[in-house]
C-alpha positions, 0 to 999 in steps of 0.5 A, spaced: 500 500 500 505 504 501 508 503 494 502 504 491 501 511 495 508 513 493 507 512 486 500 516 486 505 521 490 510 521 484 504 522 479 501 528 483 508 531 484 510 530 477 503 533 475 505 539 480 512 540 476 508 540 469 503 545 471 508 550 474 512 549 467 505 551 464 504 557 469 498 554 471 498 555 479 491 553 480 492 546 478 499 546 480 496 547 487 490 542 487 495 537 485 500 539 490 495 538 495 493 531 493 500 529 492 501 531 500 495 526 502 499 520 499 506 523 501 509 529 504 516 531 501 516 538 504 521 537 509 526 533 504 532 537 501 530 535 494 523 538 495 527 544 498 532 545 492 526 544 487 522 549 490 528 554 491 530 553 484 522 554 481 521 560 486 528 563 483 526 562 476 519 565 478 523 571 481 527 571 475 521 571 470 518 577 475 525 581 474 525 580 466 517 582 466 519 588 470 525 589 465 520 588 459 515 592 462 520 598 463 523 597 456 516 597 453 514 603 457 521 606 454 520 604 447 513 606 447 515 613 449 521 613 444 515 611 439 511 617 441 517 621 440 519 618 433 511 619 431 512 626 433 518 626 429 515 623 423 509 628 424 514 634 423 518 630 418 512 629 414 510 636 415 517 638 412 516 633 407 510 636 405 512 643 405 519 641 401 514 638 396 510 644 395 517 648 394 519 643 389 512 644 385 513 651 386 520 651 383 518 646 378 513 650 375 517 656 375 522 652 371 517 650 366 515 657 366 522 659 364 523 654 359 517 656 356 519 663 356 526 661 353 523 657 348 519 664 346 525 668 346 529 663 342 523 663 337 523 671 337 531 671 337 530 667 330 525 671 328 529 677 329 535 674 326 531 673 320 529 680 320 536 682 321 538 678 315 533 681 311 534 688 313 542 687 311 540 685 304 535 691 304 541 695 306 546 692 301 541 693 296 540 701 298 547 702 298 548 699 291 542 704 289 545 710 293 552 708 289 548 708 283 544 715 284 551 718 286 554 716 280 548 719 276 548 725 280 556 726 279 554 725 271 548 730 272 553 735 276 558 734 270 552 735 265 550 741 269 557 744 270 557 743 262 551 746 261 552 752 266 559 753 262 555 753 256 550 758 259 555 763 261 558 763 254 552 764 251 550 769 256 557 773 254 556 772 247 549 775 248 552 781 252 557 782 246 552 781 241 548 787 245 554 791 245 554 791 237 552 797 234 547 796 228 552 798 223 556 792 225 551 788 225 549 790 218 556 789 215 556 782 219 561 783 224 562 779 229 
């Protein structure tokens, strides 16, 4: 009977260990009470070592839990700070994007204006070429007119000389007396 009770006690102590590993303390306590009814191992060295080791592990878990909780709180605060930073950066990004869009629009307007100015430059170059050709033609015409004027001046000079000679002859002929005219004196 004693061996049967010892086997049952071993069975319930084993169940206590399993329930403690599973952190199911209510079941572990119930199995512990059953195990004590069959055999009381509370005062043995093996039970004491097991209880101290398990309690240390639980204490270690508690410390780890406290550390993890503190770490979680710290990480939560850091996360909140990072969220604020992200929010600020998003605002800055939006502001920068607006500036970039404005600059892109200004660049587009400048490019359009540059194209217009290039077209205007080409048109002006064409006009300059046309005006240069017209200038060359006008200079030729002026040279031809100057040659004509020079010829006309020479002709006028000859005509003026002829007129002057004719006026002198007319004056000489007026100064002739009638009898000189009659006898044909010249």
